[in-house]
N, C-alpha and C positions, 0 to 999 in steps of 0.2 A: 284804626279805622273801623267803624261799626258795621258797615254794610258793603255790598258789592256793587252798588250803583249810587248815583246822586240822590235818588229818591230815598234810599235807606240812610244816607248821610243826613238829609233834611229831617227824616223821621227821628234820628238820634238827637239832633238839636232840639226838636220839638219835645222829645222825651225829657230832656234836661229841664226844659221850661215847665213841663207838667209836674216834675218833682217839686220845683219851687212853688208852683201854684198850690199843690196839695199841702205842702208845709205851711204856706200862708193861710190856706183855708182852715187847717187844723188849729193854727194859732187863734184865728177868729172865733172858732167854735169854743175853744178852751176859755177865751176871754168872755164869751157869753155865759158860760157856766160859772165863771168867777163872779160876774155881775149879778147873777141870780142867787148867789150865796151857796152854790153847789160845789165849789172848787176846794180841794185841799191838796197839800203837797204831794201825797201819794198818787192821787188821780191825775194831777197835772204831769207828773213825771212819767206815769204810765202812758198817757196820751201822746206826749212828745216822743216817747220811745217807740210807740206803735207807728206814728207817722214817719219817723226816721227809718224804721224797719221797712215800711212800705216802699220808700224811695230806694233803699238798698236792694230790696227784692226786685224792684222794677229794673234797676240797672244790671243786676246779675242775670236775670232771665233774658233780658234783651241781648246782652252780650253773648250768652250761650246760643240763642236762636241765630244770631248773626254769624257766630262761628260755625254752626252746622250748615247754614246757608252757603258759606264760603267753601266748605268741604264739598258740597254737592256741585257748586259751580266749577270748582277746580277739577272734580271728577269728570264732569261733562266735557270740559275742554280736553282733558287727556284722552277720554274715550273717542272724541271726535277726531283727534290726531291719529289714533291707532286702530280705529274701527271698534265697535262694541261687541267683539267676539274674541274667542281664544284666551290663552293663558294670561296675556297682559291685561285683558279686560277684567278677568277674574281677580287679578292682583289689585287693580284699581278699586273694584267693588269691595274687596276684602279690607282695603284701607278705609273705605267709607263706613263699612259696617262695624269696624273696630275702633271708630273714632271717639267713643265715649260710652259710659254705662247706659245711657238712654237709647242708644242706637240699637235697632233690632236686625234689620237686614238692608241690603242695597241691591237694586235690580237695574237691568237695562230692558228697554222695550223697543220694538221695531216700529216702522211707520204705521202699522195696523193696531198698535197698542198691545201687542203680544209679547209676553215676557220671554226674553232670549237668554238671559244669564242672571244668576243670583249668588249672593254670598251673605251668610255662611251656607255651607253645603247642606245643612239639615233641612233647609227649605226648598231643595231642588225639585220637589214634587210639584211646585207651582209653575215651573218652566213650561211655557206653552199656554199659560193662563191669560185671559183677556182682561186688561184693565182699562180698556178704552171707554167703558161706561161710567167710570169714576169722574165726578164733576170736575175735580181739579185737573185731571188728565185731559178731559175734553177742552178745558180752558187753555191748557198748555199747547195742545195740538192745534187749536184754532188760532191762537194769538202768537204762538212760538215764543213764549215768555216763561221765566221761572215762576213757580207758584208754591204756596203752602196750603195744605188742605185743612179742613176741619176734622174733627174726630170721625172716623168711619170704620166700617167692618172690612178688613183686608181680605184678599184672596187666601192669605195664610191662615185666616180663621180667628183673628182677634182684633179688637179695636186699637187703632193707632192713629198717629198724625204723620203726614208725609211732606217732605220738601222735595220738589222735583224740578229738573232743569232740562230744557231742550238740548239735544246733541247735534252739533253742526260739524261738517267736515272743514278742513282748513280753507277750502274755497267757498264756504258759506252755505253748503247744501244741507238741508235739514234731513236727518236720518233716523230720528227717534228721540227717546228720552231716557234719563236716569233718575231714580228715585231712592231716597233714603227714608225708611220707616223708623219712627222712634216712639217711645213710650212717654207721653207728656207728663204723666204722674211722676216718673223717675226723674226727669229733668227738673221739674218744678220743686219736687220734694227736696232735692239736693240744694236748690238755690234759695229756699226760704230760711229766714232766721230760726234758730232752734225753738224759740217760744211758740212758734206756729205749728210745730210738729207733734201735736197731741198732748201737750202739757196742760192745756186748759187756760193758760194765761191769756191767750187771745186765739181766735179762730181765723182761718184763712181759706179762701176759695180762689181758684182761677177758673174763669168761665169764658166761653165763646160769646160772640155778639148775639147769638140766639139763645143764650142762657144755659147751654149745655155745659155741665161741670166736667172740667179736665182734671181737677185736683181739689180735694177738701181735706183739711188737716184733721177733721174729726171722723174721717173714714167714709164720707158720703161717696157712693160708687161713681166712678167716671161714667159719663153717658146719661146720668140723670139730669133733670133740668132744674135750675135755680128756682124758678117760679112754682115748680111742682113738688119738689122735695128739698126745701131749704134746710140745711144744717141738721139732717137726720131728726127733725122734729124739735130741735133745741130752740130754734128761733122761727116759729111759724110766720111771724109778721115780716120776715125778710122778703117773703114773696111779694109784698106790697112795694118793695123797692126794686124789684127785678127790672122793671121798665127803665127806671133812672140809670141803674148800673149798666145795663146793656146798651143804652142809647148815648150815654155821656162818657167822654174820654176819661174824666176824673171827677171826683165828688167827695163830699165830706158831710155826714149827717148824724144827728142824734135822734134815735127812734125808740119809741116805747110801744111794746105790744105784749099780749098775754101769752104765756107759754102753756103747754098742755095741762099743767097742774093748776092753772088759774092765776098764777103769780104774774104781776106786771113787771116786765123786764125792760130796762133802758140800756141801749147799746150805742157806743160810738163806732160808726162804720165809715171807713175811708176806702177809696179805690182809685186806681190809675190804670194805664194801658201799656201793653207791650205788643209787638207784632212785627212781621216781615211780609213782604210780597203781597200786600193788600189784605192780609188776614190779621185780625186783632184779637187779643185776649185781654180780659179785665182781671186785674189782680185786686182782690178784695180782702181787707182786714177788718175784724170786728172784735170788740171787747165789751163786757158788761161794766157799766159805770155806776149803776145804782139799782135798787129794787124798791118798789112801793107796793101797797096793797090794792091799788086801783087798777081797773081793767081799761081796755081800749087801745087805740093805736094813734101815735103822734109821730109825725115826721117833721124835722126841721133841717132843711138841706141847704148846703152851700155848694154850688157847682160853677 
């Protein structure tokens, strides 16, 4: 089971369909390259490998997000049954915060959005802190629904992503929220195929719908924007695709642009989507397929 409700189940089915569409789109692009006389065995194999790796990454990241979502949901249920205070509450939060290498900490908050408990203990200085002004927490308190945030600066003092769930008593009374903070770069970096982890064979980004970078295989800092600082200057023309990438669930394009040295670079770029609780991430793979001496920008996109 992928998610914790029927909407996540439907999203999982859609995700499988997106993988098939991306694979088909990749086949069409490779076919066009062959018709233009640009295809060779090595390029074709590399393109198929990249598209297959994108589908694999999509499935793995989606599975991990859904797993973390289940941990938060189950934690909220337990806290509601036992009240979000005391030793038992700390045990529940400890289980959440130790749920995987990407997890940072887990908290409970009262009806006012004030942190009442946290695990691990190293962050206990934030107890009493107010998280009610965080946009995802406002949405949770207003609608009484689970949420996943975008990247934000936490009261602990570092950027992170949160999955949060309302806490209800057994008789249905809303009494607050519980939140699991996690490092998206750690989660994504573990889930990407090895060739996207800095070897140069192909590059990868995971970005929010607003273009904010959560992970870049070439070391682009989390929090930068795809349209403002694409690929640490390696692919300046990628900024021209930022609109397509952030607006479309999936896509496949061959683009040529000029790098900082004046060399015209052609890349095969593919992307797809993962997400939970109404928040989406774009998973983007790119690899260079040829170089020419001409300048300019060319985009040929299948979405």
